[in-house]
C-alpha positions as CSV (number, residue, x, y, z in Angstrom):
1,M,-0.1,0.0,0.1
2,T,1.4,3.6,-1.1
3,L,1.8,5.9,1.8
4,R,0.2,9.1,1.2
5,A,2.7,12.2,1.8
6,V,1.8,15.9,1.8
7,H,5.0,18.0,2.0
8,Y,5.8,21.0,3.5
9,L,8.2,24.2,1.8
10,N,8.5,27.7,2.6
11,Q,8.1,30.2,-0.4
12,F,11.1,30.3,-2.1
13,F,11.3,26.4,-2.5
14,A,8.0,26.4,-3.8
15,G,8.8,28.7,-6.4
16,I,6.5,31.4,-5.0
17,G,9.2,34.4,-4.6
18,G,12.1,35.4,-2.5
19,E,12.2,37.3,-0.3
20,E,9.4,40.2,-1.5
21,A,6.8,36.8,-0.8
22,A,8.0,36.3,2.5
23,G,4.4,37.7,4.0
24,S,2.4,34.8,1.1
25,A,0.1,33.5,3.1
26,P,-0.4,28.8,3.2
27,A,-1.8,27.7,0.5
28,R,-1.7,24.0,-1.3
29,R,-0.4,22.8,-4.7
30,E,-1.4,19.5,-6.1
31,G,1.8,17.2,-6.4
32,A,5.4,17.7,-5.5
33,V,7.0,20.6,-6.3
34,G,10.3,22.0,-6.3
35,P,12.6,19.9,-4.3
36,G,10.0,17.8,-4.0
37,R,10.1,16.6,-7.0
38,R,13.2,15.0,-6.9
39,L,12.2,13.6,-3.4
40,Q,9.5,11.8,-4.6
41,A,12.2,10.5,-7.1
42,M,14.1,8.9,-4.6
43,L,11.1,7.5,-2.8
44,G,9.7,5.4,-5.3
45,D,6.3,3.7,-5.0
46,A,6.1,3.0,-1.6
47,V,5.6,6.9,-0.7
48,S,3.7,8.7,-3.3
49,I,3.5,13.1,-2.7
50,V,-0.4,14.0,-3.6
51,A,0.1,17.8,-2.6
52,T,2.8,20.2,-1.9
53,V,1.5,23.3,1.1
54,H,4.0,26.3,1.4
55,C,3.6,29.8,3.4
56,G,5.4,32.9,3.5
57,D,8.9,32.6,6.2
58,D,7.8,35.6,7.8
59,R,4.1,34.9,8.5
60,A,5.7,31.6,9.5
61,A,8.1,32.2,11.7
62,S,6.4,35.0,13.3
63,D,2.5,33.3,14.4
64,P,2.6,30.2,15.8
65,A,-1.6,29.8,14.9
66,T,0.2,29.6,11.0
67,A,1.7,26.0,11.5
68,R,-1.9,24.5,12.6
69,E,-3.2,26.0,9.5
70,I,-0.7,24.8,7.4
71,A,-1.1,21.0,8.9
72,A,-5.1,21.9,8.5
73,L,-4.0,21.9,4.5
74,A,-2.3,18.6,4.8
75,G,-6.1,17.3,5.9
76,H,-5.7,13.9,5.7
77,A,-2.3,12.7,4.4
78,D,-0.4,9.5,6.2
79,L,2.4,11.4,6.8
80,V,3.6,15.4,6.6
81,I,6.8,15.7,5.5
82,A,8.7,19.7,6.0
83,G,11.7,20.4,4.8
84,P,14.9,20.4,4.2
85,A,15.4,23.9,5.7
86,F,18.6,23.7,6.7
87,T,20.0,26.2,8.7
88,S,17.0,28.9,7.8
89,G,16.2,29.9,11.4
90,R,12.4,31.1,9.9
91,Y,12.1,28.0,7.9
92,G,13.0,25.9,10.1
93,I,10.8,26.9,13.1
94,A,7.8,26.8,10.2
95,C,9.0,23.2,9.5
96,A,9.2,22.0,13.0
97,R,6.4,23.7,14.4
98,V,4.4,22.5,11.2
99,A,5.4,18.9,12.3
100,A,4.7,19.2,15.8
101,A,1.1,19.8,15.3
102,V,0.3,17.4,13.0
103,V,2.0,14.5,15.5
104,A,-0.3,16.8,18.5
105,A,-3.7,16.1,16.4
106,G,-2.8,12.3,15.9
107,G,-0.7,12.1,12.6
108,R,2.2,11.5,11.8
109,A,5.1,13.9,10.7
110,V,8.9,14.4,9.9
111,A,10.8,17.5,9.6
112,C,14.3,17.7,8.5
113,M,16.8,20.3,9.2
114,H,20.4,20.7,10.7
115,G,21.2,20.5,14.1
116,E,22.1,24.4,14.9
117,N,18.9,25.6,13.4
118,P,16.5,27.2,16.1
119,G,13.3,24.9,14.9
120,V,14.8,21.7,16.5
121,A,13.3,23.2,19.7
122,E,10.3,23.6,18.6
123,A,9.6,20.1,17.1
124,G,7.5,18.4,20.2
125,A,7.6,14.5,19.3
126,A,8.5,14.9,15.7
127,P,11.5,13.1,14.7
128,V,13.8,15.9,13.0
129,V,16.2,14.3,10.2
130,L,19.9,16.4,10.3
131,S,19.6,17.8,6.9
132,L,23.6,19.5,6.0
133,E,24.2,23.1,7.0
134,T,22.7,24.8,3.4
135,A,20.9,24.0,0.1
136,R,24.7,23.3,-1.7
137,G,23.9,19.6,0.1
138,M,20.5,19.3,-1.0
139,E,20.8,15.7,-2.6
140,E,22.5,14.5,0.2
141,S,19.7,16.4,2.8
142,L,17.4,14.5,0.7
143,R,19.0,11.4,0.5
144,R,18.7,10.8,4.2
145,L,14.8,12.9,4.1
146,A,13.8,10.0,2.1
147,H,15.7,7.1,3.6
148,A,13.8,7.7,7.1
149,V,10.2,7.9,5.0
150,G,11.4,4.8,3.8
151,R,11.5,3.6,7.3
152,I,8.6,5.3,8.3
153,A,6.2,4.1,5.7
154,A,7.6,0.6,6.5
155,G,6.9,0.6,9.8
156,E,10.1,0.7,11.2
157,A,11.7,2.8,14.1
158,L,14.4,5.5,13.4
159,S,17.1,5.7,15.7
160,T,21.1,8.4,14.7
161,E,21.8,5.6,12.4
162,D,19.0,7.3,10.5
163,H,20.9,10.6,10.9
164,V,17.4,11.6,13.1
165,L,18.4,13.7,15.8
166,S,18.7,12.3,19.1
167,R,16.7,14.1,22.6
168,A,19.3,13.7,25.0
169,V,18.6,11.9,28.4
170,R,20.0,12.5,31.6
171,G,20.6,9.7,33.7
172,N,22.4,8.3,36.6
173,R,25.8,6.1,36.6
174,L,28.6,4.7,38.2
175,A,31.7,6.2,38.1
176,D,35.2,3.8,37.7
177,R,37.0,6.1,40.1
178,C,35.6,8.5,42.4
179,A,35.5,12.4,42.4
180,A,38.6,13.6,43.6
181,E,40.9,11.5,42.0
182,R,39.0,12.4,38.4
183,A,40.1,16.1,39.7
184,V,43.1,16.2,40.2
185,D,43.5,14.0,36.7
186,L,41.8,17.0,35.1
187,L,43.9,19.3,36.6
188,L,47.3,17.8,35.5
189,A,46.2,17.6,32.1
190,R,45.2,21.4,32.5
191,L,48.9,22.1,33.4
192,H,50.2,19.9,30.6
193,G,48.7,22.2,28.4
194,D,45.1,20.7,27.5
195,R,42.6,23.3,27.5
196,A,40.1,20.7,26.1
197,A,40.3,18.6,29.1
198,T,36.4,18.6,31.2
199,E,33.7,16.6,32.3
200,I,31.2,18.8,31.3
201,S,31.3,20.4,27.8
202,M,30.3,24.1,27.6
203,S,27.1,25.3,25.8
204,D,28.5,26.8,22.3
205,F,26.7,30.0,22.5
206,G,27.2,30.4,18.8
207,R,28.3,34.3,16.9
208,V,25.5,36.7,15.0
209,T,26.8,38.5,11.8
210,P,25.7,42.2,13.4
211,A,23.3,44.1,10.5
212,A,25.2,46.9,8.4
213,P,24.5,50.3,9.9
214,V,20.9,51.7,8.8
215,A,21.8,54.0,6.0
216,D,19.5,56.9,7.2
217,P,18.3,57.1,10.4
218,A,16.6,59.9,9.7
219,H,13.7,58.1,7.8
220,A,14.0,54.7,9.4
221,V,11.0,53.0,11.4
222,V,12.5,52.2,14.7
223,A,11.7,49.2,17.2
224,L,12.1,48.9,20.9
225,L,13.1,45.3,22.0
226,T,13.9,44.2,26.1
227,E,14.6,41.2,27.1
228,G,13.7,42.6,31.1
229,A,10.5,41.6,31.1
230,L,8.5,45.3,30.9
231,V,4.9,44.9,31.0
232,P,1.6,46.6,32.3
233,H,1.3,46.4,36.4
234,G,-0.1,42.9,37.6
235,N,1.2,41.0,34.5
236,P,-2.1,40.5,32.7
237,D,-0.9,38.3,30.1
238,R,1.0,36.1,33.0
239,L,4.7,36.6,31.2
240,E,7.1,34.6,33.2
241,S,10.2,35.9,35.2
242,A,12.8,33.5,34.9
243,R,13.2,30.6,31.9
244,A,10.6,31.8,29.4
245,R,9.2,29.9,26.9
246,R,7.0,32.9,25.0
247,W,7.1,36.5,24.2
248,L,4.4,39.4,24.0
249,R,3.8,43.2,22.5
250,Y,2.8,46.0,23.8
251,S,1.1,48.9,22.4
252,L,3.1,52.0,22.5
253,A,0.4,54.3,20.4
254,G,-0.4,57.8,21.7
255,R,2.0,57.3,24.4
256,D,5.4,59.8,25.4
257,G,6.5,57.8,27.8
258,L,5.6,54.8,30.9
259,G,4.9,55.9,34.3
260,A,5.3,54.6,37.4
261,G,2.4,52.0,38.5
262,E,1.5,51.6,35.0
263,F,4.2,49.2,33.9
264,E,6.7,47.0,35.7
265,S,9.7,45.2,35.1
266,V,8.8,41.1,36.5
267,H,12.4,40.0,36.0
268,G,13.7,37.4,38.7
269,G,16.6,37.7,37.8
270,F,17.4,41.6,39.7
271,S,16.1,43.9,41.7
272,T,13.3,45.3,39.9
273,V,12.7,48.5,42.3
274,L,14.6,51.1,40.6
275,A,13.2,50.2,37.3
276,N,9.5,49.9,38.6
277,A,9.9,53.7,39.6
278,D,10.9,54.7,36.3
279,P,10.3,52.1,33.8
280,H,12.6,54.1,31.4
281,R,15.3,52.2,32.4
282,I,14.3,49.1,31.0
283,L,12.3,50.5,27.9
284,P,13.8,54.3,26.8
285,L,10.3,55.6,25.5
286,D,10.8,59.0,25.9
287,A,14.0,59.3,24.8
288,A,13.3,57.3,21.5
289,R,10.3,59.9,21.5
290,E,12.6,62.6,21.7
291,L,15.2,61.4,18.7
292,E,11.3,61.0,16.6
293,A,10.8,64.5,17.3
294,E,13.5,65.9,16.7
295,G,13.4,64.1,13.5
296,R,16.8,62.2,13.7
297,I,15.3,58.6,13.3
298,G,12.0,58.9,10.9
299,R,9.1,57.4,12.9
300,L,8.8,54.7,16.1
301,H,7.2,51.2,15.8
302,D,4.0,51.0,17.4
303,D,4.4,48.0,19.7
304,Y,7.3,46.9,21.6
305,L,8.2,43.2,21.8
306,V,9.2,42.4,25.2
307,T,10.8,38.8,26.7
308,A,12.4,37.7,29.9
309,G,16.3,36.3,28.9
310,N,16.6,35.2,33.0
311,G,17.5,31.7,32.3
312,T,15.6,31.3,29.1
313,H,16.9,28.0,27.7
314,V,19.3,29.5,24.5
315,A,17.7,27.5,21.6
316,T,14.4,28.7,23.0
317,A,16.1,32.7,22.7
318,A,17.1,32.1,18.8
319,G,13.7,31.0,17.9
320,F,12.5,34.7,19.6
321,G,15.1,36.2,18.1
322,V,13.5,34.4,14.5
323,E,10.1,34.9,15.0
324,W,11.1,39.1,16.3
325,A,12.9,40.0,13.3
326,A,9.8,37.9,11.2
327,E,7.2,40.2,12.8
328,L,9.6,43.5,12.4
329,R,10.0,42.9,8.8
330,R,6.8,42.7,8.3
331,A,5.7,45.9,10.1
332,G,8.4,47.2,8.2
333,V,10.8,48.2,10.9
334,Q,14.1,49.0,9.1
335,A,16.4,49.2,12.6
336,A,15.4,48.3,16.6
337,I,16.8,48.8,20.1
338,L,17.5,46.0,22.6
339,T,18.2,46.6,25.5
340,A,19.1,44.2,28.5
341,T,19.3,43.5,31.8
């Protein structure tokens, strides 16, 4: 029996357009499209890509509800295949969310992206096939994806041998030597020049290449962002004070300042007394309005975006960054001021 699959692609690989089509709405086309045609050739008769659903990267990454809309377009497919997204953050988040939404609804799905894609953290229970880093590795990435889909079609379990991401599980074990002996050995290794000797590998937070300076700030739309957890008094939307799992948006339209008692910081990593006495210490709306009035910036964006950076997982924060960038691009923002604590 042939397994009926639906393939999810972004606007670029679906042939809709480039960045100018990044805000395009979810849509469905019959049959395989773009890289889906090559994937279909690799899958053979065991799996048939009956349709392709696609959406603009900005639209898909900035609105989590879009994933459910895309999943609904897949209909009653036996399997939803998302990607490969390589290291593209917006595309990867969309693929992960679509796959997670399908699985949460009782269906089967698989996403494909590079292991360093921020979308990996959002795949939920859906398996993630590890692609190569860029689209130059499309052929090998599709080969890995086809292999995993073939295993699924045959009713076989996936493993790391199938290039499927392993979800690490913490556990206890007995060491062959006591902690004191191991510590002395590590110290001796360091003294002999082995700077990598460790029992606890440090996280690699990566590097982000800064964007080029804004050519003409006097004509730019500028947004204010903060990880200082500044919210309306009472925290009506219950933003977490630590280990945030979401970000929020609040309006600045018609406001020239943030009064004490109207806004407060719920950040759990520092004393918020001074910040609550003058919320501009977290979000410099007063200074931004002055720049706007003087014509030194074109216009201030009507909303500010906020989360709590306290203890937030790096992969989650990277996902927030992708979502914020997509949100601001859709709003026509050219520059942003991000305040940190």
